[in-house]
ROMI-574970 format. One record per residue (C-alpha): residue number from 1; residue in one letter; x negated, y, z negated. Coordinates in pm, 1 decimal. Layout:
BEGIN
+-----+------+----------+----------+----------+
:  nr : rest :       c1 :       c2 :       c3 :
+-----+------+----------+----------+----------+
: NUM :    A :        X :        Y :        Z :
...
+-----+------+----------+----------+----------+
This chain:
BEGIN
+-----+------+----------+----------+----------+
:  nr : rest :       c1 :       c2 :       c3 :
+-----+------+----------+----------+----------+
:   1 :    M :  -1100.6 :   1095.3 :  -1923.3 :
:   2 :    S :  -1265.0 :    994.6 :  -1595.8 :
:   3 :    E :  -1132.9 :    740.8 :  -1372.5 :
:   4 :    K :  -1421.0 :    503.6 :  -1450.1 :
:   5 :    E :  -1336.0 :    510.0 :  -1821.6 :
:   6 :    L :   -975.6 :    509.7 :  -1755.2 :
:   7 :    K :   -993.9 :    192.5 :  -1553.8 :
:   8 :    E :  -1210.7 :      4.1 :  -1823.2 :
:   9 :    R :   -957.9 :     94.8 :  -2100.2 :
:  10 :    L :   -651.8 :     -7.2 :  -1880.5 :
:  11 :    I :   -863.4 :   -359.8 :  -1815.9 :
:  12 :    H :   -944.1 :   -404.1 :  -2176.5 :
:  13 :    K :   -560.5 :   -314.6 :  -2299.4 :
:  14 :    I :   -465.6 :   -602.6 :  -2012.1 :
:  15 :    D :   -717.9 :   -839.3 :  -2118.4 :
:  16 :    T :   -659.8 :   -821.3 :  -2522.8 :
:  17 :    K :   -282.2 :   -871.8 :  -2469.1 :
:  18 :    T :   -140.4 :  -1211.9 :  -2632.6 :
:  19 :    K :   -207.1 :  -1435.2 :  -2337.8 :
:  20 :    P :   -547.2 :  -1589.0 :  -2158.1 :
:  21 :    I :   -722.5 :  -1336.7 :  -1960.3 :
:  22 :    G :   -566.8 :  -1302.2 :  -1594.6 :
:  23 :    A :   -257.4 :  -1536.3 :  -1713.5 :
:  24 :    L :    -17.9 :  -1284.2 :  -1562.5 :
:  25 :    G :   -196.0 :  -1299.5 :  -1224.6 :
:  26 :    R :    -52.3 :  -1071.1 :   -999.5 :
:  27 :    L :    122.3 :   -891.5 :  -1239.7 :
:  28 :    E :   -211.2 :   -772.7 :  -1372.5 :
:  29 :    E :   -297.4 :   -657.5 :  -1071.1 :
:  30 :    V :    -20.3 :   -422.0 :  -1029.1 :
:  31 :    A :    -40.5 :   -296.8 :  -1394.9 :
:  32 :    L :   -390.7 :   -143.0 :  -1328.4 :
:  33 :    Q :   -286.2 :      7.8 :  -1039.2 :
:  34 :    V :     14.9 :    151.3 :  -1176.9 :
:  35 :    G :   -194.8 :    276.0 :  -1435.6 :
:  36 :    L :   -451.2 :    456.9 :  -1234.5 :
:  37 :    I :   -188.2 :    580.8 :   -988.4 :
:  38 :    Q :    -37.4 :    765.4 :  -1299.7 :
:  39 :    K :   -364.6 :    827.3 :  -1461.1 :
:  40 :    T :   -227.8 :    703.9 :  -1799.2 :
:  41 :    L :   -267.3 :    385.1 :  -2049.7 :
:  42 :    T :     93.6 :    395.5 :  -2050.2 :
:  43 :    P :    269.4 :    436.5 :  -1697.6 :
:  44 :    D :    640.9 :    483.8 :  -1677.0 :
:  45 :    L :    840.3 :    422.8 :  -1405.5 :
:  46 :    R :   1112.0 :    696.8 :  -1332.4 :
:  47 :    K :   1416.1 :    764.4 :  -1059.3 :
:  48 :    P :   1318.4 :    464.5 :   -830.4 :
:  49 :    V :   1430.2 :    564.4 :   -479.9 :
:  50 :    I :   1473.5 :    368.3 :   -133.3 :
:  51 :    C :   1437.3 :    655.1 :    108.3 :
:  52 :    L :   1597.8 :    493.6 :    427.3 :
:  53 :    F :   1513.1 :    697.6 :    748.2 :
:  54 :    A :   1722.1 :    652.3 :   1061.4 :
:  55 :    G :   1676.4 :    747.4 :   1426.3 :
:  56 :    D :   1727.7 :    652.7 :   1805.1 :
:  57 :    H :   1455.4 :    589.8 :   2071.0 :
:  58 :    G :   1470.5 :    629.6 :   2401.9 :
:  59 :    I :   1358.4 :    291.2 :   2507.6 :
:  60 :    A :   1661.6 :    148.6 :   2378.3 :
:  61 :    E :   1946.8 :    311.9 :   2587.4 :
:  62 :    D :   1889.7 :     94.6 :   2848.8 :
:  63 :    G :   1884.5 :   -237.6 :   2669.5 :
:  64 :    L :   1560.8 :   -371.7 :   2789.1 :
:  65 :    V :   1376.7 :   -442.2 :   2457.9 :
:  66 :    N :   1669.0 :   -471.1 :   2218.1 :
:  67 :    P :   1958.1 :   -736.2 :   2192.3 :
:  68 :    Y :   2199.7 :   -498.1 :   1978.7 :
:  69 :    P :   2328.8 :   -168.4 :   2168.0 :
:  70 :    Q :   2208.6 :    145.7 :   2051.6 :
:  71 :    D :   2512.8 :    251.1 :   1867.7 :
:  72 :    V :   2427.7 :      4.8 :   1602.5 :
:  73 :    T :   2228.4 :    258.8 :   1451.4 :
:  74 :    W :   2456.3 :    516.6 :   1378.2 :
:  75 :    Q :   2730.0 :    226.2 :   1262.3 :
:  76 :    M :   2483.0 :    110.0 :    990.5 :
:  77 :    V :   2412.4 :    459.1 :    851.2 :
:  78 :    Y :   2795.1 :    439.1 :    779.2 :
:  79 :    N :   2737.3 :     86.9 :    652.7 :
:  80 :    F :   2446.5 :    253.1 :    402.4 :
:  81 :    L :   2652.7 :    529.4 :    305.1 :
:  82 :    S :   2964.4 :    315.8 :    228.3 :
:  83 :    G :   2757.6 :     48.4 :     25.8 :
:  84 :    G :   2778.0 :   -213.5 :    248.1 :
:  85 :    A :   2439.3 :   -333.5 :    348.5 :
:  86 :    A :   2184.8 :   -551.3 :    206.5 :
:  87 :    I :   1939.2 :   -270.8 :     79.6 :
:  88 :    N :   2272.0 :   -107.2 :    -89.8 :
:  89 :    V :   2313.3 :   -465.8 :   -313.4 :
:  90 :    F :   1916.3 :   -520.2 :   -362.5 :
:  91 :    A :   1910.9 :   -164.2 :   -489.9 :
:  92 :    E :   2209.8 :   -137.0 :   -700.1 :
:  93 :    Q :   2080.9 :   -462.5 :   -861.4 :
:  94 :    N :   1748.0 :   -314.3 :   -944.7 :
:  95 :    G :   1867.8 :     46.8 :  -1066.5 :
:  96 :    M :   1712.1 :    203.2 :   -757.5 :
:  97 :    E :   1895.4 :    499.7 :   -573.7 :
:  98 :    V :   1950.7 :    462.6 :   -198.8 :
:  99 :    M :   1906.6 :    807.7 :     -2.1 :
: 100 :    V :   1982.2 :    789.4 :    368.5 :
: 101 :    V :   1802.3 :   1053.6 :    606.9 :
: 102 :    D :   1919.9 :   1112.1 :    957.7 :
: 103 :    A :   1581.3 :   1162.7 :   1123.2 :
: 104 :    G :   1714.1 :   1160.1 :   1450.2 :
: 105 :    V :   2012.7 :    935.7 :   1524.2 :
: 106 :    K :   2226.7 :   1006.3 :   1872.8 :
: 107 :    H :   2517.1 :   1090.8 :   1640.7 :
: 108 :    D :   2693.4 :   1359.2 :   1439.7 :
: 109 :    F :   2774.2 :   1280.6 :   1089.4 :
: 110 :    S :   3001.5 :   1439.0 :    846.2 :
: 111 :    P :   2848.9 :   1560.5 :    487.3 :
: 112 :    H :   2769.9 :   1275.2 :    250.9 :
: 113 :    P :   2632.5 :   1288.9 :    -90.1 :
: 114 :    R :   2400.7 :   1016.3 :     -3.1 :
: 115 :    L :   2272.2 :   1175.0 :    352.0 :
: 116 :    V :   2014.3 :   1412.4 :    425.9 :
: 117 :    R :   2054.1 :   1546.9 :    758.7 :
: 118 :    A :   1740.4 :   1609.6 :    895.9 :
: 119 :    K :   1784.7 :   1555.4 :   1277.3 :
: 120 :    I :   1517.9 :   1651.5 :   1475.3 :
: 121 :    A :   1696.9 :   1555.0 :   1821.3 :
: 122 :    Y :   1946.7 :   1300.6 :   1894.1 :
: 123 :    G :   1685.1 :   1008.7 :   1932.7 :
: 124 :    T :   1345.8 :   1003.7 :   2102.9 :
: 125 :    R :   1252.6 :   1026.4 :   2477.0 :
: 126 :    N :   1184.5 :    736.0 :   2687.1 :
: 127 :    Y :    790.9 :    655.9 :   2637.3 :
: 128 :    L :    803.7 :    455.2 :   2983.4 :
: 129 :    N :    850.2 :    807.5 :   3127.9 :
: 130 :    E :    661.7 :   1064.6 :   2884.0 :
: 131 :    P :    554.2 :   1074.9 :   2514.2 :
: 132 :    A :    837.7 :   1007.2 :   2270.9 :
: 133 :    M :    829.1 :   1322.7 :   2104.2 :
: 134 :    T :    654.9 :   1662.6 :   2194.5 :
: 135 :    E :    406.3 :   1810.2 :   1960.5 :
: 136 :    A :    635.9 :   2061.2 :   1794.3 :
: 137 :    Q :    889.6 :   1756.8 :   1732.0 :
: 138 :    V :    619.0 :   1524.4 :   1552.5 :
: 139 :    M :    497.4 :   1812.8 :   1315.9 :
: 140 :    R :    843.9 :   1894.9 :   1245.0 :
: 141 :    A :    937.6 :   1545.5 :   1144.7 :
: 142 :    L :    621.1 :   1531.3 :    937.5 :
: 143 :    D :    667.8 :   1809.7 :    760.7 :
: 144 :    K :   1034.4 :   1716.2 :    691.3 :
: 145 :    G :    917.4 :   1386.8 :    551.8 :
: 146 :    K :    660.5 :   1554.4 :    341.1 :
: 147 :    E :    975.9 :   1823.0 :    183.1 :
: 148 :    I :   1215.7 :   1519.0 :    117.4 :
: 149 :    V :    943.9 :   1341.3 :    -89.2 :
: 150 :    E :    861.4 :   1682.4 :   -259.1 :
: 151 :    N :   1229.9 :   1714.1 :   -347.4 :
: 152 :    L :   1232.3 :   1398.2 :   -507.0 :
: 153 :    Y :    929.0 :   1465.4 :   -693.7 :
: 154 :    R :   1106.6 :   1786.3 :   -832.8 :
: 155 :    E :   1409.9 :   1583.3 :   -941.1 :
: 156 :    G :   1167.4 :   1330.4 :  -1157.4 :
: 157 :    S :   1139.4 :   1053.6 :   -963.7 :
: 158 :    N :    759.0 :    854.9 :   -939.0 :
: 159 :    V :    880.6 :    533.6 :   -710.3 :
: 160 :    I :    943.7 :    545.4 :   -377.2 :
: 161 :    G :   1016.7 :    259.0 :   -110.6 :
: 162 :    F :   1040.6 :    338.5 :    215.8 :
: 163 :    G :   1312.7 :    203.3 :    463.2 :
: 164 :    E :   1400.4 :    231.2 :    832.9 :
: 165 :    M :   1706.9 :    164.9 :   1070.4 :
: 166 :    G :   1663.5 :    245.6 :   1434.3 :
: 167 :    I :   1727.4 :     31.8 :   1724.0 :
: 168 :    G :   1430.2 :    -36.4 :   1917.9 :
: 169 :    N :   1192.2 :     69.4 :   1637.2 :
: 170 :    T :   1004.3 :   -280.6 :   1628.4 :
: 171 :    S :    881.3 :   -172.6 :   1997.0 :
: 172 :    S :    770.4 :    156.0 :   1872.9 :
: 173 :    A :    571.3 :    -14.0 :   1564.9 :
: 174 :    A :    445.0 :   -262.0 :   1795.5 :
: 175 :    L :    294.3 :    -10.1 :   2011.3 :
: 176 :    I :    141.8 :    204.4 :   1717.2 :
: 177 :    M :     -0.9 :   -124.3 :   1595.2 :
: 178 :    S :   -178.9 :   -221.5 :   1902.4 :
: 179 :    R :   -333.0 :    121.8 :   1960.3 :
: 180 :    M :   -432.3 :    167.1 :   1614.5 :
: 181 :    L :   -565.8 :   -186.8 :   1574.2 :
: 182 :    H :   -716.1 :   -241.3 :   1939.8 :
: 183 :    L :   -511.2 :   -542.6 :   1973.1 :
: 184 :    P :   -331.0 :   -672.5 :   2283.4 :
: 185 :    V :     19.6 :   -564.1 :   2301.9 :
: 186 :    E :    162.5 :   -899.2 :   2315.0 :
: 187 :    K :     -3.1 :   -999.0 :   1955.2 :
: 188 :    C :    209.8 :   -724.5 :   1828.9 :
: 189 :    V :    534.5 :   -788.1 :   1967.5 :
: 190 :    G :    795.1 :  -1004.2 :   1815.5 :
: 191 :    S :   1192.7 :  -1057.3 :   1828.5 :
: 192 :    G :   1292.6 :   -751.9 :   1636.4 :
: 193 :    T :   1671.1 :   -787.1 :   1589.5 :
: 194 :    G :   1683.0 :  -1149.2 :   1744.0 :
: 195 :    L :   1543.0 :  -1169.6 :   2103.3 :
: 196 :    D :   1495.0 :  -1489.9 :   2238.3 :
: 197 :    K :   1177.8 :  -1644.0 :   2352.4 :
: 198 :    A :   1241.5 :  -1500.1 :   2732.7 :
: 199 :    G :   1355.3 :  -1166.0 :   2556.1 :
: 200 :    V :   1032.4 :  -1145.0 :   2352.9 :
: 201 :    R :    818.0 :  -1192.3 :   2664.3 :
: 202 :    R :   1021.5 :   -937.1 :   2876.9 :
: 203 :    K :    969.2 :   -702.3 :   2594.7 :
: 204 :    A :    593.4 :   -765.9 :   2585.6 :
: 205 :    E :    556.6 :   -715.6 :   2957.9 :
: 206 :    I :    759.2 :   -357.8 :   2929.3 :
: 207 :    L :    560.8 :   -252.0 :   2660.4 :
: 208 :    K :    221.8 :   -313.1 :   2796.5 :
: 209 :    K :    309.9 :   -115.6 :   3088.0 :
: 210 :    V :    397.1 :    145.8 :   2827.9 :
: 211 :    S :     62.0 :     94.0 :   2659.4 :
: 212 :    E :   -109.1 :    123.0 :   2986.8 :
: 213 :    K :     59.9 :    435.4 :   3101.6 :
: 214 :    H :    -35.9 :    627.3 :   2792.2 :
: 215 :    R :   -408.2 :    652.4 :   2703.5 :
: 216 :    V :   -407.9 :    799.1 :   2364.4 :
: 217 :    S :   -681.8 :    754.5 :   2139.3 :
: 218 :    P :   -640.6 :    611.8 :   1798.4 :
: 219 :    D :   -887.2 :    851.8 :   1677.9 :
: 220 :    N :   -601.3 :   1115.3 :   1721.0 :
: 221 :    P :   -322.5 :    921.4 :   1509.0 :
: 222 :    V :    -66.8 :   1191.5 :   1531.6 :
: 223 :    E :    -71.3 :   1193.5 :   1894.0 :
: 224 :    V :    -53.7 :    807.7 :   1885.6 :
: 225 :    L :    278.6 :    883.9 :   1677.3 :
: 226 :    Q :    408.1 :   1157.0 :   1895.8 :
: 227 :    T :    338.6 :    915.9 :   2213.3 :
: 228 :    F :    492.4 :    584.4 :   2054.2 :
: 229 :    G :    685.4 :    659.3 :   1764.5 :
: 230 :    G :   1051.5 :    751.5 :   1658.2 :
: 231 :    F :   1139.6 :   1041.7 :   1417.2 :
: 232 :    E :   1208.6 :    781.8 :   1147.2 :
: 233 :    I :    866.6 :    649.5 :   1150.4 :
: 234 :    A :    689.3 :   1011.8 :   1134.2 :
: 235 :    M :    926.1 :   1133.5 :    856.3 :
: 236 :    I :    814.3 :    788.5 :    687.6 :
: 237 :    T :    472.2 :    870.4 :    751.3 :
: 238 :    G :    487.6 :   1243.6 :    650.3 :
: 239 :    G :    644.7 :   1116.8 :    341.5 :
: 240 :    I :    407.4 :    850.2 :    239.6 :
: 241 :    L :    132.1 :   1137.2 :    285.2 :
: 242 :    K :    334.3 :   1339.1 :     24.2 :
: 243 :    A :    368.7 :   1062.9 :   -194.9 :
: 244 :    Y :     20.5 :   1028.9 :   -242.8 :
: 245 :    E :    -36.9 :   1357.7 :   -346.5 :
: 246 :    R :    226.8 :   1349.2 :   -572.1 :
: 247 :    N :    100.3 :   1029.5 :   -738.8 :
: 248 :    F :    364.6 :    819.3 :   -678.0 :
: 249 :    V :    402.9 :    442.8 :   -667.4 :
: 250 :    I :    460.8 :    358.3 :   -311.4 :
: 251 :    L :    625.4 :     61.0 :   -222.8 :
: 252 :    I :    592.6 :    -51.2 :    176.6 :
: 253 :    D :    845.8 :   -238.0 :    316.0 :
: 254 :    G :    803.4 :   -457.8 :    629.9 :
: 255 :    F :    671.2 :   -428.3 :    994.0 :
: 256 :    I :    777.2 :    -73.2 :   1107.1 :
: 257 :    V :    668.5 :    100.2 :    741.3 :
: 258 :    S :    359.7 :    -60.8 :    780.6 :
: 259 :    A :    316.2 :     84.2 :   1132.0 :
: 260 :    A :    393.6 :    436.5 :    946.2 :
: 261 :    L :    138.7 :    339.1 :    689.7 :
: 262 :    L :   -147.9 :    295.4 :    962.0 :
: 263 :    I :    -74.0 :    635.6 :   1087.1 :
: 264 :    A :    -93.4 :    781.8 :    742.1 :
: 265 :    R :   -375.2 :    585.8 :    638.1 :
: 266 :    A :   -593.8 :    714.6 :    974.6 :
: 267 :    V :   -489.8 :   1078.2 :    825.3 :
: 268 :    N :   -601.4 :   1024.2 :    473.3 :
: 269 :    P :   -740.1 :    699.1 :    381.9 :
: 270 :    R :   -670.6 :    758.1 :    -11.6 :
: 271 :    V :   -284.3 :    677.5 :     33.1 :
: 272 :    M :   -393.9 :    303.3 :      8.0 :
: 273 :    Q :   -447.5 :    365.7 :   -354.2 :
: 274 :    N :   -100.3 :    413.2 :   -462.6 :
: 275 :    V :     50.0 :    174.4 :   -198.3 :
: 276 :    I :    220.3 :   -181.3 :   -304.4 :
: 277 :    F :    269.2 :   -396.2 :    -19.2 :
: 278 :    S :    628.6 :   -566.4 :    -94.1 :
: 279 :    H :    645.8 :   -849.7 :    118.2 :
: 280 :    R :    509.2 :  -1042.5 :    436.0 :
: 281 :    S :    736.9 :   -958.1 :    723.0 :
: 282 :    G :    909.4 :  -1237.7 :    960.8 :
: 283 :    E :    840.3 :  -1035.3 :   1226.5 :
: 284 :    N :    576.5 :  -1136.8 :   1444.4 :
: 285 :    G :    268.3 :   -935.0 :   1398.7 :
: 286 :    H :    333.9 :   -821.4 :   1041.0 :
: 287 :    H :     69.4 :  -1076.4 :    932.7 :
: 288 :    L :   -188.9 :   -921.9 :   1142.1 :
: 289 :    M :   -146.3 :   -593.8 :    990.1 :
: 290 :    L :   -177.6 :   -733.8 :    621.4 :
: 291 :    K :   -506.8 :   -934.1 :    743.9 :
: 292 :    H :   -615.4 :   -585.2 :    860.8 :
: 293 :    F :   -513.0 :   -406.4 :    543.6 :
: 294 :    K :   -699.2 :   -677.5 :    361.9 :
: 295 :    V :   -397.2 :   -726.9 :    109.7 :
: 296 :    R :   -157.9 :   -991.8 :    -19.2 :
: 297 :    P :    210.4 :   -868.6 :    -61.3 :
: 298 :    L :    372.2 :   -937.0 :   -350.2 :
: 299 :    L :    663.6 :  -1155.8 :   -181.9 :
: 300 :    N :    699.9 :  -1391.7 :    132.0 :
: 301 :    L :   1060.0 :  -1449.9 :    183.0 :
: 302 :    G :   1085.7 :  -1443.2 :    550.2 :
: 303 :    L :   1262.6 :  -1138.3 :    558.8 :
: 304 :    R :   1261.9 :   -916.1 :    883.9 :
: 305 :    L :   1563.1 :   -709.4 :    816.2 :
: 306 :    G :   1386.2 :   -375.3 :    715.3 :
: 307 :    E :   1612.3 :   -130.7 :    540.5 :
: 308 :    G :   1354.6 :   -118.0 :    245.9 :
: 309 :    T :   1516.0 :   -417.1 :    135.3 :
: 310 :    G :   1159.6 :   -599.1 :     46.2 :
: 311 :    A :   1054.7 :   -275.9 :   -121.0 :
: 312 :    A :   1380.4 :   -325.4 :   -344.8 :
: 313 :    L :   1354.8 :   -694.7 :   -417.7 :
: 314 :    A :    973.9 :   -618.7 :   -503.7 :
: 315 :    Y :   1064.4 :   -337.7 :   -749.6 :
: 316 :    P :   1124.0 :   -578.9 :  -1049.8 :
: 317 :    L :    789.0 :   -734.3 :  -1036.6 :
: 318 :    V :    645.8 :   -351.3 :  -1087.6 :
: 319 :    Q :    861.2 :   -311.7 :  -1341.1 :
: 320 :    A :    750.0 :   -639.7 :  -1511.3 :
: 321 :    S :    427.7 :   -527.1 :  -1508.6 :
: 322 :    V :    454.3 :   -213.6 :  -1671.7 :
: 323 :    N :    652.5 :   -360.1 :  -1921.4 :
: 324 :    F :    422.8 :   -595.7 :  -2041.3 :
: 325 :    L :    108.7 :   -334.9 :  -2009.0 :
: 326 :    N :    313.6 :    -98.4 :  -2242.3 :
: 327 :    R :    530.2 :   -350.1 :  -2469.9 :
: 328 :    M :    359.5 :   -689.3 :  -2493.8 :
: 329 :    A :    160.6 :   -736.0 :  -2826.9 :
: 330 :    S :   -225.3 :   -739.7 :  -2849.5 :
: 331 :    F :   -414.1 :  -1019.7 :  -3042.0 :
: 332 :    E :   -469.6 :   -763.0 :  -3328.4 :
: 333 :    T :   -104.4 :   -633.4 :  -3335.5 :
: 334 :    A :     21.5 :   -966.6 :  -3352.9 :
: 335 :    G :   -217.2 :  -1136.3 :  -3574.7 :
: 336 :    V :   -320.6 :  -1403.8 :  -3319.7 :
: 337 :    D :   -668.4 :  -1531.6 :  -3313.2 :
: 338 :    K :   -823.3 :  -1472.6 :  -3026.9 :
: 339 :    R :  -1027.0 :  -1751.4 :  -2781.2 :
: 340 :    K :  -1347.9 :  -1860.3 :  -2941.8 :
: 341 :    Q :  -1659.4 :  -1729.3 :  -2764.3 :
+-----+------+----------+----------+----------+
């Protein structure tokens, strides 16, 4: 059937459940969206996974824009692998697998069943001095992100939440946001992992100099990514593009993942059809991103942890949307009188 006919039939199915029209609010919107993504009246969520990409950033080596030392990136990777992080708790609670990807951490990891070793380099270069990545590196990172999602598809997954870890990556996200949305850097900069007001001002001043140094055009989104991004952000971008191609339900986490989405959308605007925004981050600037996308996220809990935590917490709402669509009785099957016209 055509997409138009499918949409009409999904709306009819939703509207004839035993409830007033629109009574399930946002859940009805999500049910319609998932049905359209999967091109079916009976969508099915299979093997949901949080794919958590980790990478280090050259800008973080001197500690000017980050209160935590760069070593926290690799230390947190071990925490993810041992199951001790917030994302592990929330994902396990909601029946989601956590896959950790070493996209470019400044550390050597031993093999681990939860770890995908996809290191492009031991962190990006410092964009205070030069573009963060070479052209070859950014293309490899994009391709690797696509490959990882393709493998998940072949294993039967059709729901993916993207998460990230990388000391300094809110700086990359702010620069990408500033360039792609034509906004002053100061409006895009936040506290990251906990800078005080003076630290945020210093961070904004430094990133403004970076932005002025590199005059890359938003009309070339991959070059923007190459200049300001991180390996984890680039792999997420590639992953989003492939997830759209494979009809995944895509759960977007917070500020950094939304920056990757800005690049992915510029490459292929159709990715937005598959995207569900999980939450509004407490990181300064994310509300401007959401306003630009013209979307309402499912949750607003003041989270600013990253890791994919917002995506994991929002997933049960997506499940509820699909479950009511598939399992809830209609007026006809339940023998309940409809509202009088």
